[in-house]
Structures are given as C-alpha cells and as structure tokens.
DODRENTI-895740 format. One line per 3 residues: number of its first residue (from 0); their letters; for each residue x, y, z of C-alpha. Coordinates in steps of 0.2 Angstrom, whole numbers. Each point is the difference from the previous one (the first is absolute). Example, Ala and Ser with C-alpha at 12.3 -4.5 7.8 and 13.67 -1.06 7.14 Angstrom:
2
0	AS	62 -22 39; 6 17 -3 .
This chain:
194
0	XXX	0 0 0; 7 17 -5; -3 14 12 .
3	XXX	-4 18 -6; 7 16 6; -16 4 8 .
6	XXX	0 -17 9; 18 3 5; -4 17 8 .
9	XXX	-15 -8 9; 11 -13 7; 13 12 6 .
12	XXX	-14 11 7; -8 -14 10; 16 -2 10 .
15	XXX	6 19 1; -16 10 0; -2 10 16 .
18	XXX	-19 2 -2; -14 -14 0; -9 7 -15 .
21	XXX	16 -2 -11; 3 -18 7; -19 -4 -4 .
24	XXX	2 7 -17; 16 -11 -3; -10 -15 6 .
27	XXX	-14 3 -12; 12 2 -15; 9 -16 5 .
30	XXX	-16 -10 3; -6 5 -17; 17 -6 -8 .
33	XXX	-1 -16 10; -18 -3 -6; 4 3 -18 .
36	XXX	15 -11 1; -10 -14 8; -13 0 -13 .
39	XXX	12 2 -15; -2 -14 -12; -16 -7 9 .
42	XXX	-15 -2 -12; -17 5 5; -14 -12 -5 .
45	XXX	-6 4 -18; 17 8 -4; 9 -8 -15 .
48	XXX	19 -4 0; 11 -7 -13; 3 -18 3 .
51	XXX	-16 -3 10; -14 -13 -5; -18 3 2 .
54	XXX	-14 -14 -1; -18 5 -2; -15 2 -11 .
57	XXX	-1 11 -15; -14 12 3; 3 12 -14 .
60	XXX	7 1 -17; 3 18 -6; 7 -5 -17 .
63	XXX	10 -13 -9; 15 1 12; -6 7 16 .
66	XXX	-10 -9 14; -5 3 18; 3 -15 12 .
69	XXX	-8 -2 17; 10 -10 13; -6 -10 14 .
72	XXX	2 15 12; -12 10 -12; 14 11 -6 .
75	XXX	-1 6 -18; 15 1 -12; 0 8 -17 .
78	XXX	12 -10 -11; 7 3 -17; 5 -16 -9 .
81	XXX	19 -1 -3; 8 -2 -17; -15 4 -10 .
84	XXX	-9 15 -7; -19 -2 -5; -10 12 -11 .
87	XXX	-7 15 10; -19 -2 2; -3 14 -13 .
90	XXX	11 -9 -13; -6 -13 -12; 0 -17 9 .
93	XXX	1 9 17; -17 -7 6; 4 -17 -7 .
96	XXX	16 0 9; -8 5 16; -14 -14 -3 .
99	XXX	13 -13 -3; 9 4 16; -16 0 9 .
102	XXX	-4 -17 -7; 17 -6 7; 0 7 17 .
105	XXX	-16 9 6; -6 -7 16; 14 -12 0 .
108	XXX	14 -4 13; 17 6 -6; 18 1 6 .
111	XXX	9 16 -4; 18 2 1; 5 19 1 .
114	XXX	15 4 -11; -2 19 3; -11 14 5 .
117	XXX	-3 13 -13; -2 19 2; -19 -2 3 .
120	XXX	2 -12 14; -5 -15 -9; 9 -16 2 .
123	XXX	8 -6 -17; -3 -19 2; 1 -17 -8 .
126	XXX	-17 -7 3; -4 -19 0; -16 -10 2 .
129	XXX	2 -19 4; 18 1 -7; -6 9 -16 .
132	XXX	10 16 -5; -14 12 -2; 12 14 -8 .
135	XXX	6 -13 -13; -18 -5 -3; -5 18 -5 .
138	XXX	15 0 -13; -4 -18 -6; -18 5 -3 .
141	XXX	5 15 -10; -7 13 12; 17 8 6 .
144	XXX	17 3 -6; 15 -7 8; 8 17 7 .
147	XXX	17 -5 -5; 8 17 3; -3 -2 19 .
150	XXX	-1 -19 1; 18 -2 -6; 6 9 15 .
153	XXX	-7 -12 13; -8 -15 -8; 10 -16 -1 .
156	XXX	7 -5 -17; -12 -16 0; -15 10 4 .
159	XXX	4 14 -12; 2 -13 -14; -16 -8 5 .
162	XXX	-10 17 -1; 8 4 -17; -5 -16 -7 .
165	XXX	-18 2 6; -1 17 -8; 8 -7 -16 .
168	XXX	-13 -14 0; -15 11 3; 6 12 -13 .
171	XXX	3 -14 -13; -18 -8 4; -8 18 0 .
174	XXX	-7 -3 17; -8 14 10; 7 18 -4 .
177	XXX	11 -8 -14; -16 -1 -10; 4 18 -4 .
180	XXX	13 1 -14; 10 13 9; -5 2 18 .
183	XXX	6 15 10; 10 -4 15; -7 7 16 .
186	XXX	16 10 4; -1 8 -17; -18 4 2 .
189	XXX	3 8 18; 14 10 -7; -11 7 -14 .
192	XX	-15 3 11; 9 11 14 .
C-alpha cells in the first residue's frame, strides 16, 4: 500500500499534534485510508471483473450480441458476447440476429466467463449453454461476424481458427446475413452513423 502525502501528514499529526481536534482529524484521514485499502480489490455483488464466472438465467436479449443474466442471488449482469459483432437492431438482419440469440439462450441457464469489462460496464463474455459455445453459434448461424480485430488479441489460436472457419462456412452457404451480397459490418455501420 502506498501512502499519500496527506496520509503521511495525518500520521505525523496523530503523534505530534498538541490539540485534540488536530489528532481527531488525523484519525479520520487515516481511518478513511485504511477503509479504502481494506476494500481495494473486493468486488461487490453484481459487479463484474475480468476473469470471473457467472452462472444464471438469461432474462433479456438486447440484440444479437448482448444479453442480461440473472444469477442465483437475483443480481443482473449485462453481458456483451466476446469475439463477435452482430448487426445493430436498425441494420438489415439486426432483428433476425437478436431472434436467433433469443432462440439459443432466452430463459435458459448459461455460464459466462468474463474476459473483460467494457467502458459501459458490461462484461465481455464467452457464454456457454450445456457445453455449447453460444458466441460461436451466432457466427455459425450467420448472424454475427467474428470480430477478428479484437479477438486476435485475446482469443486462443484454436478458437480463433474455429470462429474464422464458422464465418467462412456461413458465408459460403449464404446463411443468415450472408444472404446479402455485400453485408455492412456493424463497426462500419456505427462509424457512418455517428
């Protein structure tokens, strides 16, 4: 634990101050520092952290790559599916992508492995249901892109190749969004609609 200058002054005041108000003030500063240090790294229920795992029931599907999971303690977690990017709801195939994900997981029990927490506080997760990789299933069904730009930073080589192959198969079979001759990737669509 690193001590700030304010805490150093408080510690010195605690032993050298001549008045009780100065000593009480020092005690308060040190108590706050101790409380902060003690709680550092501890996670509150409902708070997501990288490397954690959540088990629960999917109670909401926002779009083709975002779900809400309710755990046994009745805590809700908003999760973004890792390694994939699905069409936005307003895009062609956006509603179909959401519908496919709903068919896979809505009101189902899942296990979510949190790979990261994004800037919106959502867990970026690998979700499975009875050993089925749901993220991969979205790509395999042609309702999401393999988000290779981000996946290559953290996804294992084997999984990366599996997702790439699933996308290539969906594309060659013209499944889902690949029915369109030239589908717009969600990251390009978001950029043009800012």
